[in-house]
DORO-57968 format. One record per residue (C-alpha): y, z, x. Coordinates in Angstrom, 3 decimals, decimal comma. Layout:
// residues N
- Y_Z_X $
...
//
This chain:
// residues 597
- 40,397_-47,659_-68,451 $
- 42,357_-49,120_-65,397 $
- 43,636_-45,425_-64,659 $
- 40,186_-43,875_-64,754 $
- 38,975_-47,184_-62,283 $
- 41,498_-46,165_-59,825 $
- 41,309_-42,504_-60,075 $
- 37,520_-43,034_-58,962 $
- 37,998_-45,562_-56,466 $
- 40,758_-43,130_-55,350 $
- 38,154_-40,421_-54,962 $
- 35,510_-42,526_-53,091 $
- 37,990_-43,474_-50,632 $
- 39,120_-39,757_-50,098 $
- 35,601_-38,691_-49,768 $
- 34,806_-41,522_-47,136 $
- 38,029_-40,351_-45,523 $
- 37,283_-36,915_-45,320 $
- 33,332_-37,629_-43,999 $
- 34,747_-39,886_-41,219 $
- 37,029_-37,314_-40,107 $
- 34,409_-34,714_-40,124 $
- 32,095_-37,155_-37,947 $
- 34,818_-38,040_-35,761 $
- 35,609_-34,271_-34,614 $
- 32,065_-33,479_-34,341 $
- 31,690_-36,252_-31,883 $
- 34,428_-35,001_-29,789 $
- 33,159_-31,668_-29,780 $
- 29,621_-32,911_-29,082 $
- 29,257_-35,441_-26,779 $
- 26,245_-37,404_-26,258 $
- 23,492_-36,180_-24,214 $
- 23,492_-37,610_-20,676 $
- 20,147_-39,265_-19,795 $
- 18,757_-39,239_-16,163 $
- 17,500_-42,679_-15,143 $
- 17,039_-42,540_-12,059 $
- 13,798_-43,215_-10,324 $
- 12,943_-40,134_-9,740 $
- 13,598_-38,786_-13,286 $
- 11,482_-41,690_-14,762 $
- 8,361_-40,942_-12,442 $
- 8,602_-37,167_-13,626 $
- 8,577_-38,255_-17,171 $
- 6,198_-40,559_-16,781 $
- 3,893_-37,919_-14,981 $
- 4,758_-35,307_-17,678 $
- 3,977_-37,703_-20,525 $
- 0,493_-38,961_-19,172 $
- -0,539_-35,204_-18,521 $
- -0,017_-34,284_-22,620 $
- -2,588_-34,455_-24,844 $
- -0,936_-35,402_-28,224 $
- -4,090_-35,250_-30,070 $
- -3,857_-31,405_-29,547 $
- -2,172_-28,748_-31,827 $
- 0,297_-27,152_-29,850 $
- 0,162_-24,054_-32,267 $
- -3,691_-23,864_-31,447 $
- -4,037_-24,593_-27,995 $
- -0,064_-25,226_-26,273 $
- -1,665_-25,491_-22,642 $
- -4,162_-28,613_-23,904 $
- -1,166_-29,965_-25,392 $
- 1,076_-29,825_-22,809 $
- -1,685_-30,559_-19,405 $
- -4,978_-31,808_-21,607 $
- -5,003_-34,848_-19,664 $
- -3,826_-33,820_-16,216 $
- -7,527_-33,492_-15,047 $
- -8,857_-36,693_-16,122 $
- -5,853_-38,561_-14,815 $
- -6,350_-36,679_-11,202 $
- -10,391_-36,077_-10,859 $
- -11,233_-33,668_-8,257 $
- -12,218_-35,097_-5,044 $
- -15,274_-33,891_-3,221 $
- -13,339_-32,410_-0,217 $
- -12,113_-30,039_-2,578 $
- -13,665_-26,837_-4,587 $
- -10,878_-26,549_-6,774 $
- -7,967_-29,449_-7,126 $
- -4,237_-28,436_-8,640 $
- -0,925_-30,125_-9,251 $
- -0,112_-28,422_-5,715 $
- -3,041_-29,669_-3,962 $
- -2,362_-33,131_-5,237 $
- 1,076_-33,331_-3,899 $
- 0,356_-31,693_-0,693 $
- -2,318_-34,256_0,023 $
- 0,308_-37,063_-0,758 $
- 2,398_-35,319_1,911 $
- -0,482_-35,336_4,467 $
- -0,727_-38,897_3,920 $
- 2,693_-39,572_4,480 $
- 2,639_-37,768_7,773 $
- -0,713_-39,582_8,742 $
- 1,041_-42,839_8,090 $
- 4,299_-41,943_10,465 $
- 2,258_-40,723_13,238 $
- -0,240_-43,665_13,062 $
- 2,736_-45,775_14,110 $
- 4,672_-46,549_17,275 $
- 7,490_-43,734_17,595 $
- 8,029_-43,947_21,546 $
- 11,921_-43,656_20,557 $
- 11,654_-40,312_19,106 $
- 12,455_-36,662_20,508 $
- 9,926_-35,119_22,842 $
- 8,465_-32,783_20,221 $
- 8,013_-35,226_17,756 $
- 6,251_-37,974_20,518 $
- 4,014_-34,585_21,251 $
- 3,350_-34,582_17,150 $
- 1,873_-38,229_17,944 $
- 0,101_-37,710_21,201 $
- -1,581_-34,837_19,581 $
- -2,779_-36,991_16,286 $
- -3,971_-39,471_18,846 $
- -6,184_-37,121_20,749 $
- -7,418_-35,736_17,446 $
- -8,219_-39,289_16,378 $
- -10,197_-40,004_19,441 $
- -13,295_-38,821_18,889 $
- -15,336_-40,638_21,432 $
- -13,309_-38,743_24,193 $
- -14,318_-35,544_22,647 $
- -17,628_-36,378_22,126 $
- -17,773_-37,684_25,485 $
- -16,506_-34,198_26,966 $
- -19,154_-32,279_24,983 $
- -18,785_-28,568_24,985 $
- -17,116_-28,661_28,435 $
- -13,810_-27,392_26,601 $
- -15,712_-24,616_24,759 $
- -17,352_-23,326_27,972 $
- -13,837_-23,168_29,944 $
- -12,368_-21,227_27,283 $
- -15,030_-18,915_27,145 $
- -14,938_-18,227_30,396 $
- -11,463_-17,831_30,464 $
- -12,168_-14,767_27,837 $
- -14,615_-13,274_29,907 $
- -17,666_-14,525_28,035 $
- -20,954_-15,948_29,045 $
- -21,780_-19,732_28,390 $
- -24,471_-18,214_25,862 $
- -24,826_-14,985_24,429 $
- -26,103_-12,261_27,052 $
- -28,423_-10,886_24,317 $
- -30,696_-13,865_24,444 $
- -32,055_-12,908_27,850 $
- -33,433_-16,373_28,799 $
- -34,080_-14,902_32,394 $
- -36,265_-12,155_31,280 $
- -34,993_-10,331_34,249 $
- -32,248_-8,640_32,784 $
- -31,633_-4,966_32,696 $
- -29,745_-4,211_29,157 $
- -30,019_-0,313_29,975 $
- -27,319_-0,955_32,854 $
- -25,178_-3,500_30,833 $
- -22,010_-3,273_30,625 $
- -19,064_-5,378_28,473 $
- -15,303_-4,416_28,075 $
- -14,869_-5,437_24,499 $
- -11,319_-4,293_24,529 $
- -10,006_-6,535_27,348 $
- -11,585_-9,280_25,613 $
- -10,178_-8,997_22,218 $
- -7,117_-8,688_24,217 $
- -7,594_-12,122_25,936 $
- -8,538_-13,604_22,539 $
- -5,662_-12,487_21,040 $
- -3,053_-13,742_23,915 $
- -4,797_-16,898_24,390 $
- -6,114_-17,911_20,875 $
- -3,703_-15,905_18,510 $
- -7,191_-14,441_17,011 $
- -7,778_-11,071_15,513 $
- -11,484_-9,922_16,120 $
- -11,961_-6,159_15,734 $
- -8,498_-5,274_15,816 $
- -5,843_-6,735_13,826 $
- -2,259_-6,910_15,325 $
- 1,072_-8,451_14,621 $
- 4,743_-7,887_14,355 $
- 6,089_-8,068_10,577 $
- 9,564_-7,186_9,010 $
- 10,141_-3,350_8,791 $
- 9,916_-2,671_4,944 $
- 12,885_-0,325_4,999 $
- 15,059_-2,251_7,133 $
- 14,638_-6,071_6,802 $
- 16,885_-6,630_9,890 $
- 14,212_-5,477_12,317 $
- 10,526_-5,628_13,052 $
- 7,867_-3,232_13,659 $
- 4,454_-3,298_15,096 $
- 1,356_-3,437_12,615 $
- -2,174_-2,631_13,281 $
- -5,286_-2,640_11,109 $
- -8,269_-4,738_10,219 $
- -8,372_-8,271_11,523 $
- -5,842_-10,680_9,689 $
- -5,729_-13,727_11,814 $
- -9,413_-14,566_11,816 $
- -9,388_-18,439_12,171 $
- -5,829_-19,642_14,091 $
- -6,959_-23,072_14,264 $
- -5,923_-25,489_11,402 $
- -8,508_-25,376_8,229 $
- -10,566_-28,577_8,173 $
- -10,504_-28,491_4,040 $
- -7,116_-28,003_4,062 $
- -7,571_-24,593_2,663 $
- -4,357_-22,564_1,578 $
- -3,280_-20,308_4,355 $
- -2,486_-16,890_4,237 $
- 0,920_-16,695_5,643 $
- 0,964_-13,736_8,093 $
- 4,665_-12,318_7,659 $
- 3,769_-12,331_3,805 $
- 0,736_-10,156_4,378 $
- 0,969_-6,890_2,086 $
- 0,124_-4,544_4,788 $
- -1,071_-1,799_2,629 $
- -4,188_-3,502_2,167 $
- -6,895_-4,605_4,794 $
- -7,194_-7,985_4,089 $
- -11,189_-8,929_3,061 $
- -12,830_-11,546_4,875 $
- -15,210_-13,337_2,065 $
- -18,804_-12,378_2,606 $
- -20,584_-15,669_3,412 $
- -22,878_-15,767_0,824 $
- -20,582_-14,192_-1,813 $
- -20,937_-16,091_-5,285 $
- -19,449_-15,796_-8,821 $
- -19,819_-12,204_-10,656 $
- -22,616_-11,930_-12,803 $
- -23,618_-9,320_-15,591 $
- -25,575_-6,389_-14,056 $
- -27,469_-6,045_-17,498 $
- -29,180_-9,719_-17,415 $
- -32,483_-9,438_-14,889 $
- -32,967_-12,553_-14,743 $
- -29,333_-13,548_-13,422 $
- -29,560_-10,209_-11,334 $
- -32,770_-11,910_-9,648 $
- -31,186_-15,431_-9,894 $
- -28,302_-13,715_-7,700 $
- -30,511_-12,147_-5,024 $
- -32,663_-15,230_-4,525 $
- -29,407_-17,020_-3,990 $
- -27,987_-14,547_-1,777 $
- -31,024_-14,294_0,372 $
- -31,424_-18,134_0,480 $
- -27,582_-18,246_1,713 $
- -27,976_-15,556_4,478 $
- -31,043_-17,594_5,860 $
- -29,191_-20,619_5,733 $
- -26,363_-18,822_7,796 $
- -28,816_-17,539_10,258 $
- -30,265_-20,506_11,031 $
- -26,956_-22,160_11,649 $
- -25,898_-19,242_14,319 $
- -29,466_-19,869_15,937 $
- -28,738_-23,698_16,197 $
- -25,440_-23,067_17,677 $
- -26,620_-20,566_20,191 $
- -29,569_-22,932_21,066 $
- -27,116_-25,675_21,655 $
- -24,666_-23,635_24,109 $
- -28,398_-22,454_25,743 $
- -29,406_-26,098_26,298 $
- -25,899_-27,132_27,737 $
- -25,506_-24,537_30,044 $
- -29,006_-25,567_31,923 $
- -30,619_-22,080_30,683 $
- -33,309_-23,938_28,725 $
- -34,950_-25,655_31,590 $
- -34,389_-22,614_34,406 $
- -35,920_-19,986_32,139 $
- -39,680_-18,713_32,333 $
- -39,973_-18,650_28,570 $
- -41,941_-21,052_26,517 $
- -39,933_-23,016_24,021 $
- -41,528_-20,762_21,203 $
- -40,285_-17,695_23,103 $
- -36,902_-18,893_23,257 $
- -36,378_-19,518_19,857 $
- -37,766_-16,450_18,767 $
- -34,854_-14,509_21,149 $
- -32,296_-16,956_19,815 $
- -33,333_-15,826_16,164 $
- -33,462_-12,430_16,797 $
- -29,609_-12,879_18,285 $
- -29,100_-14,491_14,700 $
- -30,357_-11,837_13,020 $
- -28,487_-9,116_15,033 $
- -25,169_-11,138_14,977 $
- -25,541_-11,518_10,644 $
- -26,150_-7,708_10,526 $
- -23,538_-6,715_12,659 $
- -20,860_-8,896_10,589 $
- -21,933_-7,618_7,304 $
- -21,520_-3,910_8,585 $
- -17,876_-4,912_9,485 $
- -17,417_-6,643_6,120 $
- -18,601_-3,472_4,676 $
- -15,909_-1,343_6,668 $
- -13,037_-3,773_5,582 $
- -14,127_-4,276_1,604 $
- -13,985_-0,228_1,771 $
- -10,093_-0,357_2,237 $
- -9,517_-1,773_-1,236 $
- -7,356_0,253_-3,623 $
- -5,336_-0,772_-6,945 $
- -2,417_1,422_-6,231 $
- 1,010_0,089_-6,382 $
- 1,158_-2,410_-3,865 $
- 5,057_-2,593_-3,650 $
- 5,300_1,353_-3,574 $
- 2,649_1,674_-1,249 $
- 4,237_-1,067_1,235 $
- 7,728_1,153_0,941 $
- 5,656_4,146_2,284 $
- 3,560_2,987_4,928 $
- 3,090_5,607_7,655 $
- 4,234_5,439_10,734 $
- 1,782_6,815_14,053 $
- 2,780_6,702_17,840 $
- 0,030_5,169_19,643 $
- -1,093_8,633_21,134 $
- -1,245_9,883_17,538 $
- -3,593_6,582_16,320 $
- -5,893_7,343_19,264 $
- -6,031_11,367_18,474 $
- -7,248_10,686_15,016 $
- -9,617_7,774_15,862 $
- -11,086_9,951_18,620 $
- -11,814_12,658_15,951 $
- -13,732_10,329_13,882 $
- -15,824_8,888_16,610 $
- -16,763_12,284_17,942 $
- -17,682_14,152_14,949 $
- -20,193_10,910_14,815 $
- -21,748_12,200_18,125 $
- -20,339_9,462_19,623 $
- -18,200_9,111_22,833 $
- -14,457_8,173_22,421 $
- -12,895_5,776_24,507 $
- -9,253_4,842_24,793 $
- -8,153_1,691_22,776 $
- -4,772_1,292_20,907 $
- -2,524_1,971_24,102 $
- -4,627_-0,368_26,098 $
- -4,623_-2,648_23,547 $
- -1,216_-2,971_23,086 $
- -0,229_-2,727_26,812 $
- -2,637_-5,707_27,476 $
- -1,348_-7,825_24,434 $
- 2,325_-7,227_25,361 $
- 1,915_-8,230_28,973 $
- 2,230_-11,745_28,640 $
- 5,871_-11,337_27,146 $
- 8,944_-10,092_28,438 $
- 8,957_-6,714_26,202 $
- 8,133_-3,315_27,373 $
- 6,925_-1,058_24,987 $
- 7,819_2,828_24,221 $
- 5,253_4,442_23,457 $
- 7,311_7,767_21,993 $
- 9,923_5,721_20,251 $
- 7,764_2,331_18,977 $
- 5,633_3,530_16,300 $
- 3,118_1,552_14,435 $
- 3,059_0,950_10,771 $
- -0,694_1,802_9,683 $
- -1,843_2,516_6,149 $
- -4,375_4,704_5,325 $
- -7,077_2,250_4,073 $
- -6,194_0,436_7,772 $
- -6,436_3,649_9,676 $
- -9,595_4,345_7,772 $
- -10,752_1,099_9,110 $
- -9,935_1,789_12,570 $
- -11,488_4,989_12,825 $
- -14,854_3,870_11,412 $
- -14,572_0,313_13,711 $
- -14,251_2,357_16,659 $
- -16,914_5,030_15,873 $
- -19,000_2,097_14,892 $
- -18,704_-0,109_18,166 $
- -18,939_3,293_20,370 $
- -22,674_3,165_18,947 $
- -23,338_-0,247_19,280 $
- -25,147_-1,613_22,372 $
- -22,321_-3,727_24,531 $
- -25,107_-6,798_24,513 $
- -24,469_-6,664_20,398 $
- -20,741_-6,537_20,632 $
- -20,690_-9,307_23,107 $
- -23,028_-11,322_21,026 $
- -20,630_-10,730_17,559 $
- -17,466_-11,636_19,400 $
- -19,094_-14,541_21,577 $
- -20,172_-16,028_17,887 $
- -16,805_-15,339_16,562 $
- -14,821_-17,215_18,843 $
- -17,268_-20,163_18,907 $
- -17,235_-20,434_15,052 $
- -13,528_-21,044_15,044 $
- -13,792_-23,760_17,691 $
- -16,959_-25,720_16,286 $
- -14,957_-28,167_14,064 $
- -12,654_-29,130_16,731 $
- -15,405_-30,404_19,057 $
- -17,983_-32,671_19,341 $
- -19,615_-34,652_16,283 $
- -23,077_-32,748_16,556 $
- -21,229_-29,059_16,572 $
- -18,907_-30,433_13,860 $
- -21,704_-31,866_11,650 $
- -23,743_-28,630_11,773 $
- -21,175_-26,393_10,474 $
- -20,025_-28,766_7,717 $
- -23,595_-29,569_6,328 $
- -24,018_-25,744_6,343 $
- -21,100_-24,803_4,813 $
- -21,525_-27,552_2,042 $
- -24,952_-26,860_1,438 $
- -23,864_-23,309_0,543 $
- -20,587_-23,241_-0,986 $
- -20,725_-27,003_-2,603 $
- -24,367_-27,382_-3,763 $
- -25,241_-30,129_-1,125 $
- -22,434_-32,626_-1,436 $
- -20,274_-33,633_1,281 $
- -16,859_-31,679_1,268 $
- -15,274_-32,972_4,469 $
- -11,907_-35,084_4,294 $
- -11,355_-38,374_6,176 $
- -10,603_-37,464_9,920 $
- -7,243_-39,265_9,554 $
- -6,052_-36,435_6,924 $
- -7,966_-33,732_8,912 $
- -5,941_-34,807_12,134 $
- -2,490_-35,082_10,036 $
- -3,140_-31,949_8,601 $
- -3,832_-30,213_12,437 $
- -0,844_-31,955_13,656 $
- 1,235_-30,407_10,669 $
- -0,200_-26,837_11,019 $
- 0,506_-26,903_14,394 $
- 3,642_-28,754_15,141 $
- 5,085_-28,568_11,416 $
- 8,849_-28,747_12,046 $
- 8,464_-31,637_14,819 $
- 6,964_-33,306_11,904 $
- 9,520_-32,639_9,514 $
- 12,370_-33,237_11,878 $
- 10,565_-37,133_11,888 $
- 10,155_-37,473_8,158 $
- 13,342_-35,457_6,996 $
- 15,434_-37,548_4,573 $
- 19,302_-37,536_5,255 $
- 19,867_-37,984_1,605 $
- 17,950_-35,210_0,864 $
- 19,961_-32,909_3,426 $
- 23,380_-34,277_2,031 $
- 22,765_-34,691_-1,636 $
- 19,464_-33,107_-3,122 $
- 20,022_-29,794_-1,025 $
- 23,496_-28,867_-2,285 $
- 22,435_-29,461_-5,886 $
- 19,396_-27,094_-5,372 $
- 21,541_-24,310_-4,153 $
- 23,697_-24,622_-7,025 $
- 20,714_-24,587_-9,191 $
- 19,559_-21,454_-7,209 $
- 23,005_-19,823_-7,550 $
- 23,083_-20,442_-11,015 $
- 19,649_-18,743_-11,472 $
- 21,218_-15,759_-9,663 $
- 23,699_-15,229_-11,877 $
- 21,746_-15,610_-14,614 $
- 19,459_-12,749_-13,386 $
- 22,380_-10,497_-12,995 $
- 23,532_-11,051_-16,629 $
- 20,313_-10,152_-18,016 $
- 20,589_-7,143_-15,559 $
- 23,827_-6,241_-16,888 $
- 22,578_-6,347_-20,531 $
- 19,579_-4,238_-19,647 $
- 19,412_-0,780_-21,517 $
- 16,615_0,970_-19,639 $
- 18,282_0,621_-16,234 $
- 20,896_3,115_-15,291 $
- 24,015_2,098_-13,413 $
- 22,659_3,093_-9,810 $
- 19,839_0,859_-10,459 $
- 21,761_-1,929_-11,647 $
- 24,128_-1,799_-8,437 $
- 21,114_-1,653_-6,161 $
- 19,661_-4,676_-8,223 $
- 23,479_-6,534_-7,950 $
- 23,263_-6,101_-4,621 $
- 19,618_-7,178_-3,955 $
- 20,663_-10,605_-5,759 $
- 23,905_-10,930_-3,561 $
- 21,967_-10,715_-0,498 $
- 18,959_-12,864_-1,464 $
- 18,776_-15,655_0,878 $
- 17,110_-19,093_-0,062 $
- 15,107_-21,284_2,705 $
- 15,313_-24,705_1,310 $
- 13,385_-27,862_2,811 $
- 13,899_-27,119_6,123 $
- 16,508_-25,232_8,707 $
- 20,116_-26,372_8,971 $
- 19,513_-26,171_12,469 $
- 16,592_-28,630_12,785 $
- 19,176_-31,799_13,124 $
- 21,534_-30,090_15,743 $
- 21,200_-31,980_19,269 $
- 18,323_-30,144_21,378 $
- 17,387_-27,620_19,254 $
- 14,020_-29,110_18,481 $
- 13,430_-29,420_22,037 $
- 14,388_-25,706_22,919 $
- 11,946_-24,322_19,641 $
- 8,963_-26,240_21,381 $
- 9,900_-25,296_24,697 $
- 6,577_-24,871_26,887 $
- 4,258_-26,914_24,640 $
- 2,201_-29,206_26,589 $
- 0,032_-31,872_25,106 $
- -2,517_-34,326_26,889 $
- -4,102_-37,172_25,006 $
- -7,591_-36,205_26,093 $
- -8,072_-32,539_25,330 $
- -7,452_-32,078_21,773 $
- -8,777_-28,309_21,759 $
- -6,926_-27,541_24,634 $
- -3,462_-28,984_22,854 $
- -3,880_-26,466_19,951 $
- -4,834_-23,588_22,088 $
- -1,485_-24,121_24,024 $
- 0,618_-24,371_21,338 $
- -0,929_-21,231_19,875 $
- -0,266_-19,376_23,127 $
- 3,640_-20,423_22,967 $
- 3,803_-19,362_19,405 $
- 2,082_-16,071_20,266 $
- 4,513_-15,268_23,353 $
- 7,328_-16,076_20,946 $
- 6,141_-13,573_18,360 $
- 6,146_-11,111_20,738 $
- 9,273_-11,844_22,541 $
- 11,053_-11,678_19,097 $
- 10,342_-7,748_18,611 $
- 13,381_-6,413_20,084 $
- 15,566_-9,117_18,259 $
- 17,570_-9,285_15,037 $
- 15,121_-10,665_12,111 $
- 16,640_-14,528_11,502 $
- 14,771_-14,719_8,163 $
- 12,834_-17,819_9,104 $
- 10,435_-19,638_7,198 $
- 7,238_-18,681_5,879 $
- 6,026_-21,906_5,733 $
- 6,445_-25,406_7,568 $
- 8,860_-27,776_5,074 $
- 6,002_-30,034_4,655 $
- 4,106_-27,319_3,012 $
- 4,176_-28,017_-0,794 $
- 4,622_-24,256_-2,378 $
- 7,094_-22,034_-3,393 $
- 7,153_-18,315_-1,886 $
- 9,325_-15,155_-2,814 $
- 9,131_-12,759_0,415 $
- 9,321_-9,393_-0,720 $
- 10,245_-7,612_2,487 $
- 12,468_-9,984_3,456 $
- 14,329_-10,452_0,064 $
- 14,097_-14,455_0,463 $
- 12,809_-17,337_-1,780 $
- 11,369_-20,465_-0,196 $
- 11,602_-22,822_-3,266 $
- 8,898_-25,701_-3,974 $
- 10,656_-28,365_-1,958 $
- 9,346_-30,946_0,689 $
- 11,502_-33,045_2,913 $
- 10,456_-36,575_1,855 $
//
C-alpha cells in the first residue's frame, strides 16, 4: 500500500513538473503584451469606449456597436449642416489657433506677428463697419467695375446700344488681384505624365471663392482637382433628390425651388440697392423709388437667369468614365488651336468670334516673371472643359455687354460680402440660412471665423507658432516608421498578387519606392529665416481686414505663376493645421492625418 501511495505521489509531482515546464517555456516564447498608458493612449481608448454602443449586437449592426454613441456624445452645432470626427477635431484646432492669436505674441517672427494683426483686424468689427462699403468700392474700381451695375440705368440717359464692356480684361484683373475664376477657369497643375513639371490647365471656373469660408466648409484643394472633369457649382436652390413618380413630392420640390429662387433674387436686389444708395445714385436719379426698385429687381432676375445658364453649361460636362484613365490622357492644345476651335463654335451659332485665350494667358502672366512660349507651352484641356469653353464663348458673344458686367459685378461682390459690414454680412447669412438651414442661424462665433480665416490665409505661420518640438523630434519619426512598414506590407501584397504580370509589379514597386509622405509640416519650416522668405511681400494693416486677405492672395497668385518653369517640390496640399489626410494621385504623395499640436 505504501509503495502504491508513493508511486501515485511521484506521478502527481511529475505531472506538476511537466506542467510548470510547459508554462515556463510558453512564458519565454510569448512575452506579455505591453500596454500603452500614456496620456494620449488613455484619451484615445476612452474616446473609443465612449463611442461604442455595447447594447448593439456586432453581428447584426457592427457600425452601431462601434460608433453608436458618437453622435449622442457629439451633438451637431447649429453652425454646421453635418458633423463628424474630422469636423470635431478641426474645430478644436481652430479653437487652439484662436486662443494663441488672442495672446500677446510680439516676440515671434514677423509672419506670426502678421497672423496676430490679421486676427485682430478681423475681430475689429467696429472699424470694419465704420469703413462701410468703401473697401469694396475701391476694389471694384481697381477691377474696372462700376460702383453699382450699369444695368440699373439709374440716370435714365444711358445708351445701352453704344455700351461696351471688356469682360476679358476684367476677368484677368479678377484672377490676378483676387485669385478668383469668373467665366474662365485657369491654374497650374502637376503634369499627369511627369510629376516633376507643371502644366497650364484651362476649363470651367474652379476657384469661385478665393476667401476663407465663413462656415468652415471643407475646401476643394486646387492641385487635387481632377481636371478631366469640370467642377459643378451647386445650384443655389438644389435640394435632395426626390422620386419623380410621386406627383405630390414633385410639386413640393418645384414649390421649394421657386421659393428659394425668389429668395436669392431678393438677396441680389437688396445687395444692389445697398450699393446704389452708398454711391449716392439714389439721390441723383430722377427715378422714383418704385421705378428704381423695379430696375433693381429686373437686374436681379437678369443675373439669376444668366447664372443658371452658365451653371447648365458646366453641369453638362459630367462624365462617368474612369477618372484616372482620362486623367492620364488629357489632350494638349496650343492657344491658337483652342481659339480656332472656340471660334468655329461661336460662328456656327451666328455670333461674332473674338480673341480670348491668348489674351487671357498673356494678361494673367503679365504680373509674373514668366514669358510664355505659345508654340511649346501647351494647355491641358479635357474634352468636357473644351466643350464648356466653346459654349461659354458663344453664349457671352451673344449676350449684351451690360448683362455680362452685371454678372461679373455680383460674383465679385458676393464673395467679399461676408468680410465687410455687419449689414451686408447679416443680409447674406440670413438669406443662406433661410434657404439651406430652414431658418435657424448657422454662423459660428466671430472669433472662430477669424481664427479660420487667418489659418486659411497664413497657415504655415500659424503652424510654426504652435508647432510642438516633441512632435518633430519624437512623434514624426514614429509616423515615418509606421508609413514605411505600411509601404513594405503593400509591396508584399503586390508580390503575392497572381493577377498582376511582372512588368506591372515592377512598375508598382517603383511607385511605392518613389511615394513621398508629407507629415505634419515641412522640415524647412523651423529653419531660421525660411518663414519670412516664404511670406515675402505680404503686408498686413491692422485697420484693413479685406485688403489684408487680397494682398495675401495676390502674393500667392504671383508665386504660383512664377513656379511654372521650376521643378515640382511636392508641397503640401493642405495647411499643417488642417485635420485630414490625402493621397495625391498625380504627385504620388501621401499627406496623413496629422496636426501639429
